[in-house]
C-alpha positions in Angstrom: -63.1 -188.4 -72.7 -62.9 -184.8 -73.8 -66.8 -185.5 -73.3 -66.4 -185.7 -69.3 -63.6 -183.0 -69.3 -66.1 -180.5 -71.3 -68.9 -181.4 -68.9 -66.4 -181.2 -65.4 -65.2 -177.9 -66.8 -68.9 -176.5 -67.0 -69.7 -177.4 -63.8 -66.5 -176.3 -62.7 -67.4 -172.8 -64.2 -71.3 -172.7 -62.8 -70.3 -173.5 -59.7 -67.4 -170.7 -59.3 -70.1 -168.2 -60.7 -72.4 -169.3 -58.2 -70.1 -168.8 -55.3 -69.3 -165.3 -56.8 -73.0 -164.3 -57.4 -73.8 -165.5 -53.3 -70.7 -164.3 -51.8 -69.2 -161.6 -54.6 -64.9 -161.5 -54.3 -64.0 -162.9 -51.4 -65.7 -165.8 -52.3 -64.0 -166.5 -55.5 -61.0 -165.9 -53.9 -61.7 -168.5 -51.1 -62.7 -171.0 -54.1 -59.4 -170.4 -56.1 -56.9 -170.8 -52.6 -59.5 -173.9 -52.5 -58.6 -175.0 -55.7 -55.2 -174.3 -56.3 -54.4 -175.4 -53.0 -55.6 -179.0 -53.5 -54.1 -179.1 -57.0 -50.5 -178.2 -56.1 -51.1 -180.2 -52.9 -50.4 -177.3 -50.3 -52.8 -177.7 -47.1 -52.2 -174.3 -45.9 -53.3 -172.2 -49.3 -56.6 -175.4 -49.6 -57.0 -174.2 -46.0 -56.8 -171.2 -45.7 -60.0 -171.1 -48.7 -62.0 -173.8 -47.2 -61.9 -171.6 -43.8 -62.9 -168.3 -45.9 -65.6 -170.6 -47.6 -66.8 -172.0 -44.2 -67.0 -168.4 -43.1 -68.9 -167.0 -45.8 -71.7 -169.9 -45.1 -71.8 -169.2 -41.6 -72.5 -165.7 -42.0 -75.1 -165.7 -44.7 -77.0 -168.7 -42.6 
């Protein structure tokens, strides 16, 4: 069980670094808002993070 948690944490940190490298500080803010909103089951915060991430993805394409 601890090995699975370690792998998941490493993947999350890797994804966070990728988002920050590609989309800058706003990408990190959106990713954190999405993550916190999902963990807290708050649709407003998770929706805010998701919308910003989508806007950043649409802008770079």
